[in-house]
C-alpha positions in Angstrom: 91.4 62.1 -16.2 91.2 58.5 -15.2 90.1 56.2 -18.1 89.2 53.2 -16.0 85.5 54.1 -15.5 85.1 54.7 -19.2 86.8 51.4 -20.0 84.5 49.5 -17.6 81.4 51.2 -18.9 82.4 50.2 -22.5 82.9 46.6 -21.3 79.5 46.6 -19.7 77.9 48.0 -22.9 79.5 45.2 -24.9 78.1 42.8 -22.4 74.6 44.3 -22.9 74.9 44.0 -26.6 75.9 40.4 -26.3 73.2 39.3 -23.9 71.3 37.5 -26.7 74.4 35.6 -27.9 75.5 32.2 -26.6 78.2 33.7 -24.3 75.6 36.1 -22.8 76.1 39.3 -20.8 78.8 37.9 -18.5 80.7 36.1 -21.2 81.0 39.2 -23.4 81.8 41.4 -20.5 84.7 39.1 -19.5 85.9 38.9 -23.1 85.8 42.7 -23.3 87.8 43.0 -20.0 90.4 40.4 -21.1 91.0 41.8 -24.6 89.6 45.2 -25.5 86.1 46.4 -26.0 86.9 47.0 -29.7 88.0 43.4 -30.2 85.0 42.1 -28.2 82.8 44.2 -30.5 84.3 42.5 -33.5 83.8 39.1 -31.9 80.2 40.1 -31.1 79.4 40.9 -34.7 81.1 37.7 -35.9 78.9 35.5 -33.7 75.4 34.5 -34.5 72.5 35.2 -32.2 71.3 32.5 -29.9 68.5 30.5 -31.5 65.1 31.2 -30.0 63.3 28.4 -28.3 59.7 28.4 -29.3 57.1 26.7 -27.3 54.6 24.6 -29.2 50.9 25.2 -28.6 49.1 22.1 -27.7 
């Protein structure tokens, strides 16, 4: 069995989980591709969520 599709799907899932972080979907997908999805997951949990921008009512 070829593990490449499983690895790419795991990287994409890490990207989806990181879409609300500063690095975003693309950033975490690239991080997962460069290191491993497990290390990227640890980095994901170590980073804080992106602060929400609230619009003020006038």
